[in-house]
PAKEBA-572448 format. One record per residue (C-alpha): residue in three letters; y, x, z. Coordinates in steps of 0.25 Angstrom, whole numbers, plus 5000, padded with zeros to 4 digits. Layout:
! residues N
ALAYXZ...
//
This chain:
! residues 1102
MET507351965068ARG507151955053ARG507051805048TRP506051765037SER506151635029LEU505451575017SER506551625008ASP505951765009LEU504751715002ALA505551644991LEU506351764989ALA505151864989ARG504251774980PRO505351694971ILE504351664960THR503251604969VAL504251524977THR504951474964MET503551424959LEU503251364972LEU504651284971VAL504351244957ALA502951194961THR503551114972PHE504551054962LEU503451014952LEU502550954963GLY503750874968LEU504050814954ILE502550784953ALA502550724967LEU503750634963ASP503050584951LYS501650564958LEU501950514972PRO501550374973LEU502750274977ALA502550194989PHE503450104997LEU503150135011PRO502050235017ALA500750185021GLY500550195036SER499250245042THR498350125045LYS498250115060PHE498249955061VAL497149855058ARG497549705057VAL496449605059SER496849465054VAL496049345059ASN496349215051LEU495949085057THR496148935057ARG497148875067SER496748885081SER497348895095PRO497949025099GLU497149025112SER495849005104ILE496249115094GLU496549215105ARG495249175113GLU494249165101VAL494849255091ILE495749365096ARG495049405109PRO493649415102LEU494249495091GLU495049585101GLU493749605109VAL492949665097ILE494149745091ALA494549805104GLY493449905103VAL493849965090ARG494050115090ASP495450175090LEU496050035092GLU497450055099GLY498049915100MET497749775096ARG498749665093VAL498349525090SER499249405086SER498849265083GLY499349135078SER499149025068TRP499049135057GLY497749195064VAL497549325072ARG498149465069MET497649585076HIS498349715074LEU497549835078THR498149975080PHE497250095080ARG497550235084PRO498150335074GLY497150405066THR496150285067ASP495250265055ILE495650125052ASP494650095041ALA493550125052ARG494150045062LYS494349925052LEU492849935050GLU492549935065LEU493549815067ARG492849735055GLU491449755062ARG491949715075ILE492649585070ASP491449555061ARG490549555074ALA491549465081ARG491749375069GLY490649275073ASP491249255087LEU492549215082PRO492849065080GLU492848995066ILE494348985066VAL494349135061GLN494349135046ASN494349275043ILE494749415049ASP495449515040MET495749655044SER496749755038SER497449885041SER498849915036SER499550035032GLY500949985034ALA501949965023ALA500950005013ASP500049885015GLU501249785013PRO501349705001ILE502049774989MET502649634984GLN502849494990VAL503049384980ARG503449244983ILE503149134972ALA503748994972SER503348894962ASP503848754957GLU502448714959ASP501748684972LEU500948814975ASP500148754986GLY498748744980SER498948844970TYR498248964977ASP497248974965LEU498348974955LEU499149074962GLN497949164963ARG497649154948ARG499049174943VAL499749254954MET498849334963ARG497749374953PRO498749434943ILE499349514954GLU498049564960ARG497649614946ILE498749714946GLU498249854949GLY498749904963VAL498749764969ALA497849754981ARG498049604985VAL498949484984GLU499149394995LEU499649254993ASP500249155003GLY500949025003VAL499848954996GLU498448935001ALA497048944995ASN496248824994GLU495248785004LEU494148675004GLU494348595016ILE493348495022ALA494248405031LEU493248325040ASP493548185044LEU493148185059ASP492948035059ALA492148035047ALA491248145052LYS491148065065GLY490647945058TYR489648015049GLY489148095061VAL489448235054ASP489448355064LEU490648445062ALA489748565064GLU488748515054LEU489848485043SER490348625045ASN488948685043VAL488748605030ILE490048655024ARG489748795028GLN488448795021ALA489048745009GLN490148845009ARG489148965011GLY487948915004ARG486548905011SER485148965010LEU484148865005GLY482948955008THR482049024998LEU481348994985ASN479949054984ARG479649124971SER478549204966ALA479149344967ARG480149324978ASP480849214986VAL482249164982GLY483349124991VAL483948994989ARG485348954993SER486448854990PRO487748914985SER489048894992ALA489848774989PRO490948774978PRO492348754983GLN492348604979ALA492748494988GLU491748394982HIS490548494985PHE490948505000ALA491148355001SER489748324996LEU489048415006PRO488148335016VAL488248345031SER487348285041ARG487748165049GLY487648165064ALA486848075073THR487747955074ALA487947945059SER486347965057ALA486147845067GLU487047755059SER486247785046SER484847815052SER484247695044THR484747755031THR484547895034THR483747975023SER483548115020THR484448205011SER483948234998THR484548354990THR484348394976SER484648524970THR484548614958THR484048754961SER484348864952ILE483348984954LEU483849124950ASP483149234943ALA481949294950GLY482749414953ASP483649334961ALA483449304976VAL484249174977ALA484249034971ILE485448954970VAL485448804974GLU486548734965ASP486948594962GLY486448534976THR486748394978SER486448314991GLN486148164992SER486748125006VAL485948035015PRO486447955026SER486148065036PHE487148155029ALA488648145025ARG489448215015VAL490548305019GLY491548225010GLU491248105019VAL491748165032ALA492748265026ALA493848275016VAL493548395007GLY494548464998ILE495148594993HIS496648624995PRO497448744999GLN497248795013GLU498248765024LYS499548835022ARG500048915033GLN501149005026GLY502048975015SER503249035007ARG504448985000LEU505349034989ASN506748974987GLY506348844993ARG505048834985PRO503648854991ALA503148994987ILE501949084989ASN501949234993LEU501249344987GLU501049484993ILE500549594984PHE499849714990ALA499549844983ASP498349934983ALA498450064991GLY498950174982ALA499550074972SER500950094968PRO501749974974VAL502850004963GLU501849984951VAL501049864958SER502349794962ALA502849804947GLN501549744942VAL501649634952ARG503049604948GLU502649584934VAL501549484938VAL502449414947GLU503549394936SER502449344926LEU502149224936ARG503549164934GLY503149114920ASP501749064924PRO501748914922ALA500548894931LEU501448934943GLY502548834939GLY503848914939ILE503749004951ASP504849084958VAL504449224961ALA505149314972VAL504649454974PHE504849514988GLU504449644994ASP504149714981GLN503749854986GLY503749914972GLU505249874970MET505549914984ILE504850054982LEU505650084969GLU506950034976THR506750114989LEU506350234982ALA507550234972ASP508450204984LEU507950324992ARG507950414979ASP509350384976THR509750404991GLY509050534991ILE509650584978TYR511050544982GLY510950604995GLY510450734990LEU511550734980ILE512650714991GLY511950824999VAL512050924988LEU513550884985VAL513850905000LEU513151034999PHE513951084987GLY515151044995PHE514751145006LEU514251254997HIS515251254985ARG514151314976PHE513451234966ARG512251334964THR512051344979THR512151194981LEU511051174970ILE510151274977ALA510151204990ALA510151064983ALA508851104976CYS508151094989ILE508250944989PRO507350914977LEU506451024979SER506150984994VAL506050834989LEU505050874978ALA504250964988ALA504150854998CYS503650754987GLY502650864983VAL502050874997LEU502050714998PHE501250714985LEU500250814989ARG500050735002GLY499750614994SER500950535000GLU501750424993LEU503250424989ASP503650304998CYS504950265003ILE504850335016VAL504550465009LEU505750455001LEU506650415012ALA506250545019LEU506550625007VAL507950555006LEU508250575021CYS507950725020VAL508750745007GLY509950795014MET509050885023LEU508250945012ILE509451035008ASP509851075023ASN508951205023ALA509351245009VAL510851225013VAL510651315025ILE509951425017VAL510951415005GLU512051435015ALA511451555022ILE511151615008GLU512551595003LEU513151655016HIS512351785013ARG512751784999GLN514251765002ARG514051885012GLY513651975000ALA512151965000THR511351964987ALA510651834983LEU509251884988VAL509751935001ALA510651815004ALA509451725001ARG508551795009GLU509451815021GLY510051685021ALA508751615020ARG508151695031GLU509351675040VAL509251525040GLY507751515037LEU507251495051ALA508351395054THR508051305042VAL506551305046ALA506951265060SER507951155055THR506951105046MET505851095056SER506751025066SER506950915055VAL505450915051ILE504950915066VAL505550785070PHE504550705061LEU503350775065PRO503050695078MET503050565069ILE502250635058ILE501150685067GLY501150585078GLY501650455071GLY501150325077PRO500450205070SER501750115068ASP502450085055MET503550175060TYR502750295058THR502150255045PHE503550275040MET503950395049ILE502850485046PRO503050485030LEU504550495033GLY504350615042THR503250685033THR504150675021PHE505350725029VAL504650845034THR504050875021ALA505450875014LEU506150955025VAL505051055025ALA505051065009SER506551085010LEU506351195020LEU505451265011VAL506251244998SER507551285004GLN506951415010LEU506151444997ALA507051394986VAL508451414991PRO508451564993LEU507651574979LEU508651484972THR509851564978VAL509351694973PHE509051634959GLY510451574959TYR511151704961ARG510151784952SER511251804941ARG512051874951ALA511051954960GLY510051984949LYS508551974954PRO508251974968GLY508352114974SER509252164963PRO510152284968ASN511352224961PRO511752104970ALA512752004964LYS514051974970PRO513951874981PRO514351734977LYS515851704978LEU516151654992THR516351504992ARG517351435002ASN517251305008VAL518651265011LEU518251155020LEU517051215027GLU517551365030PRO518751325038VAL517851225046ALA516851335048ARG517951425054VAL518451325063TYR517051285067ALA516751435071ARG518051435080PHE517551295086VAL516251355089ARG516851465097TRP517651365105THR516451275108ILE515651395113ARG516751435122HIS516751285128PRO515351245127ARG515351145138LEU516551075133THR516051065119LEU514651005123LEU515350905132VAL516150855120GLY514850855112LEU514150775123GLY515350675124LEU515150655109CYS513650625110ALA513950535122THR514650435112VAL513250405107VAL513050305118TYR514050205112PRO513350185098THR511950195104LYS512250075113ASN512849995102MET512050025090THR510849935086ILE509449995090ASP508249925084MET506950005082GLY506549925070MET507049945056ASP508349905049GLU507849825037GLU508549785025LEU508749635023VAL508349605008ALA508249465012MET508749385024PRO507549345033ILE507549215040ARG506449195050LEU506149055056GLU505749055070PHE505048935075THR504948875089GLY503848775093SER502648735086ARG502648735071ASP501648735059PHE501648775045ALA502248645040GLU503448655049VAL503748795047GLU503748765032ALA504648655033ARG505648735042VAL505648855032ALA505848765020PHE507048695028ALA507748825031GLU507448875017ALA508048745011ALA509348765019LEU509548905014LEU509248874999ALA510248755000ASP511348855001LYS510648974994ALA511849014986GLY512849004998ILE511949095007GLY511649194995ILE510149174995ASP509349224982THR507949194987LEU507449134999THR505949155003CYS505249095015ARG503849115021TYR503249035032ARG501949015040ASP501448925051TRP502149005061GLY503549035055GLY504349065043ASP505449155037CYS506249165025ASP506949275017ALA508349245010TYR508649344999PRO510149364996ALA510649324982GLY511449454981GLU511149594986ILE511649615001GLN512549735001SER512849745016GLU512349705029GLN513549615031GLU513149535018MET511749525024ALA512349475037ASP513149365029PHE511849325022LYS511149305035GLN512249225041ARG512249125029ILE510749115030THR510849085045ALA511948985043ALA511148905032LEU509848895040PRO509648755045GLU509348725060GLN507948685062PRO507348645076GLY506448755081ILE506848855071ARG507648985073TYR508049065061HIS508049215062VAL508949265050GLY508849415047GLU507649445055ARG506549495047GLU505049465049GLY504549525061TRP505849545068TRP505349445079MET504249555082ARG505249665084ASP506249605094ARG507449625084ASP508249505090PRO508949555103ARG509149415107GLU507649395109VAL506749445120GLN505249445117PHE504149465127VAL502749425129LEU501749375140ARG500449455140GLY499149405146GLU497749365143ASP497749215143MET498549155132SER498649015138GLU499149075151LEU500149155143PHE500649035136ALA500848965149LEU501549085155SER502549095143GLU502948945145ARG503148965160PHE503949095157ALA504849025146GLU505148925157HIS505449035167LEU506449095156GLU507148965154GLN507448965169ARG507849115170LEU508649125157GLU509949055153LYS509748965141GLY510948985131ASP511648895122PRO511548935107ASP512948885105ASP513548965116PRO512549075121GLU512749145134PRO512349295136GLY510949305142ALA510549165138TYR509349135130ASP509149045118THR507649025117ILE506349055124THR505149065114GLY503649075119PRO502349045113PHE502548895117ASN503748895108GLU503048955096GLY501748895098ASN501048775092GLN500348645098GLU498848645099LEU497848555105GLN497048615116VAL495648565119ARG495148585134LEU493648565135ASP492948505147GLY491948605151ASP491048505159ARG490948405148LEU490648515138GLN489448555148ARG488948415149LEU488948395134ASN488348525132LEU489548565123ARG490148705121ALA491648725120SER491348805107GLU490748685101VAL491848595104ALA492848705099GLU492148715085VAL492148565083ILE493648555087SER493948675078LEU493348605066ALA493948475069PHE495348525072GLN495648645063GLY494548655053VAL493548775051SER493548875039LEU492148875033GLY492348995024GLN492649005009ILE492048954996ARG492149044984SER492848974971PRO493249024958GLU494649034963GLY494249104976GLU493949074990VAL494148934995GLU494248915010LEU493248805016ARG493748735028LEU493248625037SER494348535044THR494548395049GLY495548295045SER496048275031LEU496148385020SER497448465021GLU498348435010PRO498548554999GLY499548655005GLN499748565017ALA500248645030ASN499548625043ALA500248515050ASP499948555064ALA499148645071ASP497948555071GLY497448595058PRO497548575043GLY497848435038ASP497748315047GLY496848375057PRO496448295069GLY497448255080LEU497348255095ASP496548115095GLU495548165085LEU495348295092GLU495048215105ASP494048125097LEU493348245090ARG491848235092ILE491148355098PRO489648355094LEU488648375105SER487448465104THR486648375113PRO486948225114THR487348155126ALA486548065135GLY487247945128GLY486848005114ALA488248055110THR488248175101GLU489748205101VAL490848185110PRO492448175108LEU493248295111ALA494048215121SER492848195130ILE492648345132ALA494048405131THR495548375133VAL496448405121GLU497948445124VAL499148485116THR499648625120ARG500448735114SER499948865109PRO500748995106PHE501049025091TRP500849175092VAL499849245101GLN499749395102ARG498849495109ILE499149635112ASP497949725115ARG497149605120GLN498249545128THR498949415124GLU500449405122VAL501349285122ARG502649305116MET503949255121LYS505449265117VAL506749235123ARG507949225114PHE509349255120PHE510749235114SER511149375118GLU510849495110ASP510749595122ARG509249625121GLU509249705134ALA509849585142ASN508949485136GLN507749565139ALA508249585153ALA508349435155ILE506949415151GLU506449525160ARG507149465172ALA506549325169GLN505149395168GLU505249455182GLY505349315188PHE504049255181VAL502649285187LEU501549305177PRO500049295181GLN499249425182GLY498949485169TYR500149425162THR501349505159PHE502649505151GLY502849605140GLU503649645129ARG503249585116THR502249675108ARG502949725096TRP502349715082GLY503349795075VAL503849935080GLU503149965093GLU503850025106GLY502750135106ASP503250175092MET504650195097VAL504150275109GLU503350355100LEU504550375091ALA505450415103ILE504350515107ASN504350575093LEU505850585093GLY505650675106LEU504650755100CYS505550785088LEU506650835097ILE505550925104LEU505050985091VAL506451005086TYR506751085099ALA505551165097VAL505851205083MET507251255087ALA506651325100SER505751405091LEU506851445081PHE507851495092GLU506851545102SER507651465113PHE507451335121LEU508851305124GLN509551325110PRO508751225103GLY509051125114ALA510551145112ILE510351115097LEU509450995099VAL510350935110THR511650965101GLY511050895089LEU510450775096LEU511850755103GLY512450765090CYS511750645084PHE512650555091GLY513250515077ALA511950445074PRO512150325084TRP513650325081ALA513350305066LEU512250195068TRP513250125077ALA514450135067THR513550085055GLN512849975064THR511550035060THR510350005068PHE509550115075ASP508150085071LEU506850155067VAL507450205054ALA508650265062MET507650335071ILE507050405059GLY508450455056LEU508550505071PHE507250585069ILE507750655057LEU509150675063ILE508450745075GLY507750845065ILE509050885058ILE510150885069VAL509651025074ASN509651085061ASN511151125062GLY510951175076ILE509751265071MET510551325060LEU511751355069VAL510951415081ASP510051495071LYS511251555066VAL511851585080THR510451655083GLN510551745071LEU511951785074ARG511651815088ALA510451895084ALA511351975075GLY512152015088MET513351905087ALA513851855100ARG513451705103GLU514851645102GLN515151715089ALA513751685083LEU513951535086ALA515351535079VAL514751615067ALA513551525066GLY514351405067ARG515251455055ASP514051505047ARG513151375049LEU514251275048ARG514151255033PRO512651245032VAL512651155044LEU513651065038MET512951065025THR511651025030ALA512250915038ALA513050865027THR511950865016THR511050785025ILE512150685029PHE512750665016GLY511350655010LEU511250535018ILE512450465013PRO511750375002MET510850325013LEU512050295022ILE512750225011HIS511650145004HIS510850095016PRO509550105009THR508250035013LEU506750075013ALA505749955013GLY506949875018ILE507249965030TYR508650025030TYR508650175033HIS510050215032SER510050225047ILE509250365045ALA510450415037ILE511450365047ILE510650435059ILE510550565051ALA511950575045ALA512750535058GLY511850615067LEU511750735059ALA513350735057THR513650725072SER512450825075THR512950925066LEU514350925072MET513750925086THR512951045082LEU514051125076ILE515051095087PHE514251085100LEU512951175097PRO513751305099SER514151255113ALA512751215116TYR512251345111VAL513151415121LEU512851325133VAL511351335131GLU511351485130ASN512251505142PHE511351415150SER510151495146LEU510851625149GLU511351575163SER509951515166ARG509351655163ARG510351725172ILE510051625183TRP508551645182ARG508751795182ARG509551785195ILE508451695201THR507251785197ARG507951905202
//
């Protein structure tokens, strides 16, 4: 059957194809200049985050009054796939997952409408509800800046806004700037409960007066000749004196005491009427003259302006600091924006108003983009040059080598042109894909060049050699390229919503585009360039005076090997079973490295700084966390030079803290980083209730990175019941498990058991007496409102000032000191204690028979000191309580088995279950989907080969031989102590697509020779001899092209990706050997099996 390839078009229409290649070249150059630079690809938005900010409250109250009502209204949103809710002292965070393809903007509108309808039913502790949708890494800040000053920055929020935030916000391309570590001002009205009681001031009335002053109020209408004009009082200015002078009516008790002197209140005001065209008159300069039936707010409360309660902070080299996060506009260049931000940040150092600041820049996305792109560029260039040198070593012809090598830049430019036309960005993932396939872009050209050269050395003209050589391998190159391309199709077409597919899809798309471009370029450009290259000898194509064939070049190393290999093939096909038995034995050795290498389905990240996480046990607050972090920081800075620390930064909140130690010099090896870690660990001081985790990045606790820890959850409806069950199960574990000694740990013994009771805080629980409430005609909600106001304060909105918005808050006790952290869970400042809470007066709507208008709280309720969990999580409207057991052994399976045995002996109530902790990182479902995609890849590769060879058995032999030949990959990972992670999994996908290429080339040649009448054994030997050089060339160019990546260990966004090169290089090397040595035997056995099966079938059917 006559074969056809694209080379026929190139040779028939050389000018047309030349113009097409020139246009591709120019388009690629334009694309390289115009493609926008980006750090990482933006993922398709499939998540919506709802953040509920609130004042401090009981976790049970938050769950009952905030979380469950919101879940009820959100559950009916269309296309909602999953709902996760976490809550703590920071508020409530709802993570909503939608089905792929959902119009997120439309769903956000629906969510906003539903939440607004439910907003009125939520308690006053809810301050605001924010909603955002993320596109993954593209929504991360482009720069983080930490600023420390010799001056105290507490109370300097307005100054920092003017001198730092606003100059950065004015930069073109900056979307927003977020500041933490210093709080904005608030106007606090701290009510004295005793004074309020003495004056008879009702708390609800006081709150209403302050709200009216904050909002302004309507004062009716002013009748005019043409139209009525509305009259209103303006909202109060953010001045403590103004709010202190507000009048508030006194209650019955106080009125009785001063009834003899009670007079009416007179008010004088100056009213300014607007123009006739306006519809509102403004009342200004109002003054009130209090009479004994009224008291001023300042008489029952302290009023002042000060920074809000501080619940998070930062430190830089031992000094308090602030943290800035700068976000870029969508479509803005992070490189250009970060460069301008750096200029502004550097100018801050000389600002005298900031008092000699120390500035440290972290996570500069612009710098990271330039460094990563330069790293990838150099890796690709060096890899390509090494591949070309290897190719020259095989071909021994400079001109032929250049023809094949020209396919690399042409293919890259063609791929960039396609990306430009698609409107894509040139980000690090795209460039990584181009770097990985540099060695493969030349494979098709190598095969075609080798076939053409073989025909030329046999005496064919340049035109005939180009035509026949390209036709001979045309179908095989298409099949081998399709097998490499097809492995990415399941991920590109059916990728999931996780961050993993956010990177896999652009990686696969670029990979596919580049390989298809290399196929087209090699089939069009190589034959054409070959003919043009020999034009001086052969004249014009079709000339009747063919030139002499090129001088035969000999490879003194390869030709003897080819002859020996041909004899070896003849021996293997005479002993196929023994040959395959040896091959299976080699493959069986993979069991050892697989069992002993590290497997972690996360990502191996580069440690630019050594992270230090402080794990707290027991009740803690912001002041304690700050003190513990400062104590650890001081110990490290005391021996800063000895440890080798250049910069030490810390961040802390009221639930925990962490630090980052940046080394003084560049870390050159993993051993140096391990030594740095050891010095830090030795310098950290012991603190009761603190466990240091050195070298664990933020979020590791959510990904089960520590094999010594077993995390699980209790699931159910009632949180108080879950809390009690967790305590009982902890006692059960203490009885069932062996407690170990940290100084002399025994295998299987545990170190600590952590539950919500260990991580939680103390709280006061008020239990109301229902019978007494009914007799007094009181509702529980009325009592709760009074307690909430008296115990934790109430946010009353915001007041606009020239500097911005000022929060207005009503509280009890004394005013908070500027920058003062919360001393306990009761509220800011010196809030009421247990005795004051019990004596809190609850107003009655109806006086009692004895004439009492209020009763103490102790008369209608009991107050108990209890514990509450620090972290509460709900998954799809079911509550989870997290528990953790830390063992001394690092045998994860044995530790997990010990917990499972302990769970079997513990009886849970109906509706409550144990479960694995819900993961907030890589989902197990993602890994299952990845495994399914891997299986689909194998099926599709098999289908491509079956279509090529018109056989069901021979493709199976190629695929099985190639897969078994990948045993070098786990051996290489084990030998280099490299973790098999998600990045290595990408390398495995690529490897599956290329291991069959050599088998395709070999079997395709055998098929052609047998079609020409050659016997099977001879065809296998001749095909092996003829295809040995192209097989070795393609494998060698790919493997050697990865050498820069293997040596340099580069990173991308802090993630090491050299494991991809290890997987591909080692797996391809052993797979190539397996294909060359064992595929002929497998070919014979499969064909013999097919023939024998047919003979048996004929006998049966006769």
